[in-house]
C-alpha positions as CSV (number, residue, x, y, z in Angstrom):
1,M,20.3,27.9,22.1
2,I,18.8,26.1,19.1
3,Q,18.9,22.3,19.2
4,L,19.9,20.2,16.3
5,S,16.4,18.7,16.1
6,Q,14.8,22.2,15.7
7,V,17.2,23.0,12.8
8,Y,16.3,19.7,11.2
9,K,12.6,20.3,11.6
10,R,12.8,23.8,10.1
11,S,14.8,22.6,7.1
12,I,12.6,19.6,6.4
13,Q,9.3,21.4,6.7
14,P,9.4,23.2,3.3
15,V,10.5,19.9,1.6
16,A,7.7,18.0,3.3
17,L,5.2,20.6,2.3
18,H,6.4,20.4,-1.3
19,L,6.3,16.6,-1.4
20,L,2.8,16.6,0.1
21,T,1.6,19.1,-2.5
22,V,3.1,17.1,-5.4
23,G,1.7,13.9,-4.0
24,A,-1.8,15.4,-3.7
25,I,-1.7,16.7,-7.3
26,S,-0.4,13.3,-8.5
27,A,-3.1,11.4,-6.6
28,S,-5.9,13.6,-7.8
29,T,-4.9,13.1,-11.5
30,V,-4.7,9.4,-11.0
31,L,-8.1,9.4,-9.3
32,L,-9.5,11.3,-12.2
33,G,-8.1,8.8,-14.6
34,L,-5.7,11.2,-16.2
35,V,-2.2,10.3,-17.3
36,P,0.3,12.2,-19.4
37,D,-0.1,11.4,-23.1
38,L,3.0,12.5,-24.9
39,A,2.9,12.3,-28.7
40,A,6.5,12.4,-29.8
41,A,5.8,12.5,-33.5
42,S,3.5,15.6,-33.2
43,G,5.4,17.2,-30.4
44,S,2.1,17.8,-28.5
45,S,1.1,16.6,-25.1
46,G,-2.2,16.2,-23.3
47,F,-4.1,14.0,-21.0
48,S,-6.1,10.9,-21.9
49,S,-7.8,8.1,-20.0
50,A,-5.4,5.5,-18.8
51,A,-7.5,2.6,-20.1
52,M,-7.7,3.9,-23.6
53,A,-4.6,1.8,-24.5
54,Q,-6.6,-1.4,-23.7
55,A,-10.2,-1.1,-24.6
56,V,-12.6,-3.2,-22.7
57,S,-15.5,-4.6,-24.7
58,D,-19.2,-4.6,-23.5
59,A,-19.0,-8.4,-23.3
60,E,-15.9,-8.2,-21.0
61,I,-17.7,-5.6,-18.8
62,R,-20.7,-7.9,-18.6
63,G,-18.6,-10.9,-17.7
64,Y,-16.6,-8.9,-15.2
65,A,-19.8,-7.6,-13.5
66,Q,-21.3,-11.1,-13.4
67,S,-18.1,-12.5,-11.9
68,V,-17.9,-9.7,-9.3
69,L,-21.5,-10.3,-8.1
70,E,-21.0,-14.1,-7.8
71,I,-17.5,-13.9,-6.3
72,E,-18.8,-11.4,-3.7
73,D,-21.2,-14.1,-2.4
74,L,-18.4,-16.6,-2.3
75,R,-16.2,-14.1,-0.5
76,R,-18.8,-13.3,2.2
77,N,-19.3,-17.0,2.9
78,A,-15.6,-17.7,3.0
79,Y,-14.9,-14.7,5.2
80,Q,-17.6,-15.8,7.7
81,E,-16.4,-19.4,7.8
82,I,-12.7,-18.3,8.2
83,Q,-13.7,-15.8,10.9
84,S,-15.6,-18.5,12.8
85,Q,-12.4,-20.6,12.9
86,M,-10.2,-17.8,14.2
87,P,-9.4,-17.7,17.9
88,S,-11.7,-15.3,19.8
89,G,-10.5,-11.7,19.5
90,Q,-8.1,-12.4,16.7
91,Q,-8.5,-10.2,13.7
92,L,-8.8,-11.9,10.3
93,P,-5.7,-11.0,8.2
94,N,-6.0,-9.7,4.7
95,I,-6.2,-12.7,2.3
96,S,-5.4,-12.4,-1.4
97,C,-5.6,-15.4,-3.7
98,H,-2.5,-14.2,-5.6
99,Q,-0.4,-13.8,-2.4
100,R,0.4,-17.3,-1.1
101,D,1.9,-15.9,2.1
102,S,-1.5,-14.4,3.0
103,I,-3.1,-17.9,2.8
104,N,-0.2,-19.9,4.2
105,G,-0.4,-17.9,7.4
106,L,-3.8,-19.3,8.2
107,N,-4.5,-22.4,10.2
108,R,-5.2,-25.6,8.3
109,Q,-9.0,-25.4,8.2
110,A,-9.0,-21.7,7.4
111,R,-6.4,-22.2,4.7
112,Q,-8.6,-24.9,3.1
113,V,-11.6,-22.5,3.0
114,A,-9.4,-19.8,1.5
115,I,-8.0,-22.2,-1.2
116,S,-11.5,-23.4,-2.0
117,Y,-12.7,-19.8,-2.3
118,C,-9.8,-18.9,-4.7
119,N,-10.4,-22.0,-6.8
120,A,-14.1,-21.3,-7.0
121,S,-13.4,-17.6,-7.9
122,V,-11.3,-18.7,-10.9
123,Q,-14.0,-21.0,-12.0
124,V,-16.6,-18.2,-11.8
125,V,-14.4,-15.8,-13.9
126,E,-13.8,-18.5,-16.5
127,R,-17.4,-19.4,-16.7
128,F,-18.1,-15.8,-17.7
129,N,-15.6,-16.1,-20.5
130,L,-12.8,-14.1,-18.9
131,S,-9.3,-15.2,-18.0
132,I,-7.9,-14.2,-14.6
133,E,-5.6,-11.9,-16.4
134,D,-8.6,-10.2,-18.1
135,F,-10.5,-9.9,-14.8
136,N,-7.5,-8.4,-13.1
137,R,-6.8,-6.0,-16.0
138,I,-10.4,-4.8,-15.9
139,H,-10.3,-4.4,-12.1
140,A,-7.1,-2.4,-12.3
141,A,-8.2,-0.3,-15.3
142,Q,-11.5,0.8,-13.7
143,Q,-9.6,2.1,-10.7
144,S,-8.1,4.8,-12.9
145,D,-10.7,5.0,-15.8
146,R,-13.8,6.8,-14.7
147,A,-15.7,6.0,-17.8
148,L,-15.0,2.3,-17.5
149,A,-15.9,2.4,-13.8
150,D,-19.2,4.0,-14.7
151,K,-19.9,1.3,-17.3
152,V,-19.1,-1.4,-14.8
153,R,-21.3,0.2,-12.1
154,R,-24.2,0.5,-14.6
155,E,-23.9,-3.1,-15.5
156,L,-23.8,-4.2,-11.9
157,I,-27.0,-2.2,-11.2
158,R,-28.6,-3.7,-14.3
159,L,-27.7,-7.2,-13.2
160,R,-28.9,-6.7,-9.6
161,S,-32.2,-5.4,-10.8
162,N,-32.9,-8.5,-13.0
């Protein structure tokens, strides 16, 4: 006798395999920085880099890289200070400056450290002539644009070697 759960498993396996295959293909194109580029006027289609729509200047790359290096030092210090204030054995939660709930869930002292870190990070970004929006745009764009990620990586290496 076949149980209902066995019938359900058999009918869902091909669907799950199909979804996993489509997901893997989609993820690999995103990781490669490829997105569909449909040109309605010409009737042609192709692939282009996702960041082509919003070019990032060399000055912005330099400012972004300088900001990243300086913010990383701030982040390490803040992380260590917050971790030292957490009860023994308690894992430090993910903290994001743009997500108030992640900061509000901390105890008073840790929350103050996190707020100070976020404020200092904004000042660093602005000191290197970027807005927070520009910084976040470059951060997001390099996740899907391999050429931009390479430029940022080269600038980080250059800055570290100086």
